[in-house]
Structures are given as C-alpha cells and as structure tokens.
C-alpha positions as CSV (number, residue, x, y, z in Angstrom):
1,X,32.8,6.0,0.9
2,X,29.4,7.6,1.6
3,X,26.3,5.5,1.7
4,X,24.7,7.5,-1.2
5,X,27.7,6.8,-3.5
6,X,27.6,3.1,-2.6
7,X,24.1,2.9,-4.1
8,X,25.5,4.0,-7.5
9,X,28.5,1.7,-7.3
10,X,26.4,-1.3,-6.5
11,X,24.1,-0.7,-9.5
12,X,21.1,0.0,-7.3
13,X,18.3,1.8,-9.1
14,X,17.9,4.3,-6.3
15,X,20.5,6.2,-4.3
16,X,19.9,5.7,-0.6
17,X,20.6,7.5,2.7
18,X,21.5,6.0,6.0
19,X,19.9,6.9,9.4
20,X,20.7,5.5,12.8
21,X,18.5,4.1,15.6
22,X,20.1,6.5,18.2
23,X,21.3,10.1,17.9
24,X,22.6,12.4,20.6
25,X,22.6,16.1,20.9
26,X,26.2,17.1,21.9
27,X,28.2,20.2,22.6
28,X,27.5,23.4,24.4
29,X,24.7,25.8,23.6
30,X,25.7,27.9,20.7
31,X,27.6,25.0,19.1
32,X,25.4,22.0,19.6
33,X,25.4,19.2,17.0
34,X,23.8,15.9,16.2
35,X,25.8,12.7,16.5
36,X,25.1,9.0,16.3
37,X,27.2,7.1,18.9
38,X,28.5,3.6,18.3
39,X,27.1,2.5,21.7
40,X,24.8,3.8,24.4
41,X,23.6,2.6,27.8
42,X,19.9,1.9,28.5
43,X,18.6,0.2,31.6
44,X,22.1,-0.7,32.6
45,X,22.8,-2.5,29.4
46,X,25.2,-1.5,26.7
47,X,23.5,-1.3,23.3
48,X,25.1,-1.1,19.8
49,X,23.8,1.5,17.4
50,X,22.2,0.1,14.2
51,X,21.4,1.8,10.9
52,X,18.9,1.4,8.1
53,X,18.6,3.0,4.7
54,X,15.8,4.5,2.6
55,X,15.6,6.3,-0.7
56,X,14.8,10.1,-0.2
57,X,14.0,10.7,-3.8
58,X,11.1,8.3,-3.7
59,X,9.6,9.5,-0.4
60,X,7.6,12.2,-2.1
61,X,7.4,15.6,-0.3
62,X,10.5,15.3,1.9
63,X,11.7,18.8,0.8
64,X,8.3,20.1,1.7
65,X,8.4,18.6,5.1
66,X,11.8,20.3,5.6
67,X,10.8,23.7,4.2
68,X,7.5,23.8,6.1
69,X,9.2,23.5,9.5
70,X,9.3,27.3,9.4
71,X,5.6,27.6,8.7
72,X,4.4,25.4,11.5
73,X,6.3,27.2,14.3
74,X,8.8,24.3,14.6
75,X,11.7,26.7,14.2
76,X,12.8,29.9,15.9
77,X,14.0,32.7,13.4
78,X,17.0,34.8,14.1
79,X,18.7,37.9,12.8
80,X,22.2,36.4,13.4
81,X,23.2,32.8,12.8
82,X,24.5,32.2,16.3
83,X,21.0,33.0,17.6
84,X,19.6,29.9,15.8
85,X,20.9,27.5,18.5
86,X,17.7,27.7,20.5
87,X,16.1,24.8,22.5
88,X,13.2,24.7,20.0
89,X,15.6,24.5,17.0
90,X,17.7,21.9,18.8
91,X,14.6,19.7,19.4
92,X,13.5,20.1,15.8
93,X,16.9,19.2,14.5
94,X,17.0,16.1,16.8
95,X,13.5,15.0,15.8
96,X,14.4,15.3,12.1
97,X,17.5,13.2,12.5
98,X,15.6,10.7,14.5
99,X,13.2,10.2,11.6
100,X,15.2,10.9,8.5
101,X,18.9,11.1,9.5
102,X,21.3,14.0,9.6
103,X,21.7,16.4,6.7
104,X,25.2,15.1,6.1
105,X,27.2,18.3,6.4
106,X,30.1,16.6,8.3
107,X,32.8,15.4,5.9
108,X,34.9,12.3,6.6
109,X,37.6,10.5,4.7
110,X,38.1,6.8,3.8
111,X,41.5,5.2,4.5
112,X,42.1,5.7,0.8
113,X,41.6,9.5,1.2
114,X,38.2,9.8,-0.5
115,X,35.9,12.3,1.2
116,X,32.3,11.5,1.9
117,X,29.3,13.0,3.8
118,X,29.0,11.3,7.2
119,X,25.6,9.8,8.1
120,X,26.5,9.7,11.8
121,X,26.7,13.5,12.0
122,X,29.4,15.4,13.8
123,X,30.8,18.9,14.3
124,X,29.3,20.3,11.1
125,X,25.8,19.0,11.6
126,X,25.0,21.7,14.0
127,X,21.7,23.0,15.2
128,X,22.6,26.4,13.6
129,X,23.3,24.9,10.2
130,X,20.1,22.8,10.3
131,X,18.0,25.8,11.2
132,X,19.8,28.0,8.6
133,X,19.2,25.4,5.8
134,X,15.5,24.9,6.8
135,X,14.8,28.6,6.8
136,X,16.6,28.9,3.4
137,X,14.4,26.1,2.0
138,X,11.3,27.8,3.5
139,X,12.1,31.1,1.8
140,X,12.7,29.5,-1.6
141,X,9.5,27.5,-1.5
142,X,7.5,30.5,-0.5
143,X,9.1,32.6,-3.2
144,X,8.1,30.0,-5.8
145,X,4.5,29.7,-4.5
146,X,4.1,33.5,-4.3
147,X,5.4,34.0,-7.8
148,X,3.3,31.3,-9.4
149,X,0.0,32.0,-7.6
150,X,-2.9,31.6,-10.0
151,X,-4.5,34.9,-9.1
152,X,-1.2,36.7,-9.6
153,X,2.1,37.2,-7.7
154,X,1.9,37.7,-4.0
155,X,4.0,40.8,-3.9
156,X,3.6,41.4,-0.1
157,X,5.1,38.0,0.7
158,X,7.9,38.4,-1.8
159,X,8.7,41.8,-0.3
160,X,8.7,40.3,3.2
161,X,11.2,37.5,2.1
162,X,13.4,40.1,0.5
163,X,13.5,42.2,3.7
164,X,14.3,39.1,5.8
165,X,17.0,38.1,3.3
166,X,18.8,41.5,3.6
167,X,17.8,43.0,0.2
168,X,18.2,46.7,0.4
169,X,15.3,49.2,0.6
170,X,16.0,50.6,-2.9
171,X,16.2,47.2,-4.5
172,X,13.0,46.1,-2.7
173,X,11.2,49.1,-4.0
174,X,12.4,48.6,-7.6
175,X,11.7,44.8,-7.8
176,X,8.2,45.0,-6.2
177,X,7.0,48.2,-8.0
178,X,5.1,46.0,-10.4
179,X,3.7,42.4,-10.0
180,X,5.7,41.1,-13.0
181,X,8.9,42.4,-11.6
182,X,8.2,40.8,-8.3
183,X,7.4,37.5,-10.0
184,X,10.5,37.5,-12.1
185,X,12.8,38.4,-9.1
186,X,11.2,35.7,-7.0
187,X,11.6,33.0,-9.6
188,X,15.2,34.0,-10.4
189,X,16.1,34.0,-6.8
190,X,14.5,30.6,-6.2
191,X,16.2,29.1,-9.2
192,X,19.6,30.6,-8.2
193,X,19.5,29.3,-4.7
194,X,18.3,25.9,-5.8
195,X,20.9,25.6,-8.5
196,X,23.7,26.5,-6.1
197,X,22.8,23.7,-3.7
198,X,22.2,21.1,-6.3
199,X,25.5,22.0,-7.9
200,X,27.2,21.6,-4.5
201,X,25.6,18.5,-3.2
202,X,24.4,16.5,-6.3
203,X,25.9,14.9,-9.4
204,X,24.9,12.7,-12.3
205,X,25.6,9.0,-11.8
206,X,25.7,5.8,-13.8
207,X,23.4,2.9,-12.9
208,X,23.0,-0.5,-14.5
209,X,20.0,-2.6,-13.8
210,X,20.6,-6.3,-13.0
211,X,20.8,-8.4,-16.2
212,X,21.4,-5.4,-18.5
213,X,24.6,-4.4,-20.1
214,X,23.8,-0.8,-20.7
215,X,24.1,2.0,-18.1
216,X,21.6,4.7,-17.5
217,X,22.1,8.2,-16.1
218,X,20.2,9.3,-13.0
219,X,20.7,11.9,-10.4
220,X,22.6,11.1,-7.2
221,X,23.3,13.1,-4.1
222,X,26.3,13.5,-1.7
223,X,24.2,14.1,1.3
224,X,20.6,14.3,2.5
225,X,20.5,18.0,1.9
226,X,21.3,17.4,-1.8
227,X,18.4,14.9,-2.0
228,X,16.0,17.5,-0.5
229,X,17.1,20.2,-3.0
230,X,16.7,17.9,-6.0
231,X,13.0,17.8,-5.2
232,X,12.9,21.6,-5.4
233,X,14.9,21.4,-8.6
234,X,12.2,19.2,-10.1
235,X,9.5,21.4,-8.9
236,X,11.0,24.4,-10.8
237,X,11.1,22.2,-13.9
238,X,7.5,21.2,-13.6
239,X,4.9,22.5,-16.1
240,X,2.0,21.4,-13.8
241,X,1.6,21.8,-10.1
242,X,-1.4,21.3,-7.9
243,X,-2.3,23.9,-5.2
244,X,-4.0,23.1,-2.0
245,X,-7.8,23.0,-2.4
246,X,-8.3,25.2,0.7
247,X,-9.1,28.7,-0.8
248,X,-7.2,30.4,2.0
249,X,-4.0,28.5,1.1
250,X,-1.6,28.9,-1.8
251,X,0.8,26.0,-1.1
252,X,1.9,23.4,-3.6
253,X,0.7,19.9,-2.9
254,X,3.8,17.6,-3.2
255,X,3.7,14.4,-5.1
256,X,3.0,11.1,-3.3
257,X,5.2,8.1,-3.9
258,X,3.8,5.0,-5.6
259,X,5.2,1.4,-5.4
260,X,6.2,1.6,-9.1
261,X,7.8,5.0,-9.0
262,X,11.0,4.8,-11.0
263,X,13.8,7.3,-10.8
264,X,14.8,6.6,-14.4
265,X,11.3,7.5,-15.5
266,X,11.4,10.7,-13.6
267,X,9.6,13.2,-15.9
268,X,8.2,15.9,-13.7
269,X,7.8,18.3,-16.7
270,X,5.2,16.0,-18.4
271,X,3.4,14.4,-15.6
272,X,3.1,17.3,-13.2
273,X,4.1,17.4,-9.6
274,X,1.1,16.0,-7.7
275,X,0.6,12.4,-8.9
276,X,-2.2,11.2,-6.7
277,X,-5.8,12.3,-7.4
278,X,-6.8,12.1,-3.8
279,X,-3.9,14.3,-2.5
280,X,-5.5,17.7,-2.8
281,X,-4.6,19.4,0.5
282,X,-1.2,20.4,1.9
283,X,-2.1,19.5,5.4
284,X,-4.9,18.1,7.6
285,X,-5.7,21.6,8.9
286,X,-6.3,22.9,5.4
287,X,-8.6,19.9,4.7
288,X,-10.6,20.8,7.8
289,X,-10.6,24.5,6.8
290,X,-12.0,23.7,3.4
291,X,-14.7,21.4,4.8
292,X,-15.7,24.2,7.2
293,X,-15.9,26.8,4.4
294,X,-17.8,24.6,1.9
295,X,-19.9,22.4,4.2
296,X,-20.2,23.5,7.9
297,X,-20.5,27.3,7.4
298,X,-23.1,27.1,4.6
299,X,-25.1,24.6,6.6
300,X,-25.1,26.9,9.7
301,X,-26.1,29.9,7.6
302,X,-28.9,27.9,6.1
303,X,-30.1,26.9,9.5
304,X,-30.3,30.5,10.6
305,X,-32.2,31.5,7.4
306,X,-29.4,33.6,6.0
C-alpha cells in the first residue's frame, strides 16, 4: 500500500509523501533513473536507509518550485524525449528527489495484489520522465500567467508555447490572431492538461478526525506528481491571485503555508491564492529588481540632477 493511501486509511487529516535519506542515480545514460537503496556504504560502514514523511499539500508553492525549474535554467530542453537525459537534468532530478522525494511514477504491488506508487523510485522514475513532467508543468503555468495578465494576454508567449508543443502553423495563426482567442486557447489548454493529470493521479478520500464519528471528504493523491498538480488545479479555481510586485515580472506568487492551514478548509476560490501579506515577490531576484527600479535608480537619477 502506498504511503499516500495510508494517510487516508489511518484517519490522518493530511495525506503525506515519503522521501528517503539516500537516493542513487542508476542506469546508463539515456535510461537513468532515481532509486533509494536499502543500504549503502560510507566510510567503510554499512548504513541503512531511513525515510521521513511530509504533507505536500500544505507546503505552499511546491508546484511552482517544480514548474519554475525550466525558468531558472535548471533543465535542458529537447525536441525529442530521449534527449532529455542530460547531465544537467539528471542532477536536477537527483536534487529534487533528495529534497522532496521521487515523483512516484514506478508502480509496485503489495502481497495482496494492490498496486501503489513507490516512494523509493525505480525504472519508471527516469530522468527523462522527470524533465518531461517539469517542462509540462512549466508550460501550463506560463500559459495561465500569460492568459491572465492584468494588462492583457501575452500573445507572444502563448504562441511560443504553442510552437514548442507542436501546434501547427495554421492553428497557431488562428488562435493568436486576436488576444481574446489566445487567452481562451491558453486557459483551455492549461485546464485540459491539469485535469488530465489530476484525474490520473488524484482521487477523493474519506477522513475522520480523532474523536469524531463523521467522515469528511478531502483530496488525496497517488503519487507526488498528483500532489503537485492539485496545486495547479486549485490555482485554476481561484478568483484571486497575486502577481509579483516587480513590474518586469508577470508570475503568480504562490501561497505560503501557515501552522493552522487545514486541508478540509481549503477554499482557494474565496480566499485567493496568496495568503501572506508579506509574500509579494516570486523570487529574491525580483525583490532586488523592484528595489532597484523604485529606490536605487531614482536616487541615482536625482544625484545626477536628472
């Protein structure tokens, strides 16, 4: 039984994901994958691998971290899937697993014949699949941000994503001929891709809090990839989002977790997506850029008498 399902069966209020102290990168280039061994040797000593759990749905912004890997040059792009197994992508996949665990694409079976997503990785948790999924998340998030930009749809970015995704020339011309068409296509595409993954990797689950006889319904996920896409699903449902304060940036600022955040009380539509008043930049570099534009640059201009 998978670790995520155990959370629901044990009446825990939050589904959790398991990650291991040690992961290895195995296989030959072109088919490398992430795997957590039972034991490893260090300094001549044999050490047993250990695991811990966390709740991805209360981390706040984990989907954004995953999707932004393509923005911050942590991933190499490719025109063919087999080209995604680069050394840079392998290192990024390994670093991600080391911090958050594998995506859970390798399926195992219990002795009773029930299938579950393995948290130790394996043959399906490849570098190629990791990079493919990260680039897909990047495209969907950028489509949403481009379509919902306050000043109007970013047609150029939408057209660029269309081209990279293999949309034909005639279709690109048609759907980007007017800003409204580009916006509608981008939102429909983002929703379709998000819904497809949530349908595949997530499901409703029953939970019962200690001391209470009634069950409550809350979302659950089969693997970490499902947990990530649930966050994008909630973003699409939101009526209120906060954009980065840097005027050169159009990125959505993800919500930040609070100690009292409750999955049962999840109501993104009413509360908006950014829940902390002091979280107004998508990154430190954007905070620095905004400070330069609003403070440093005017001060220098004033000093020169401009």
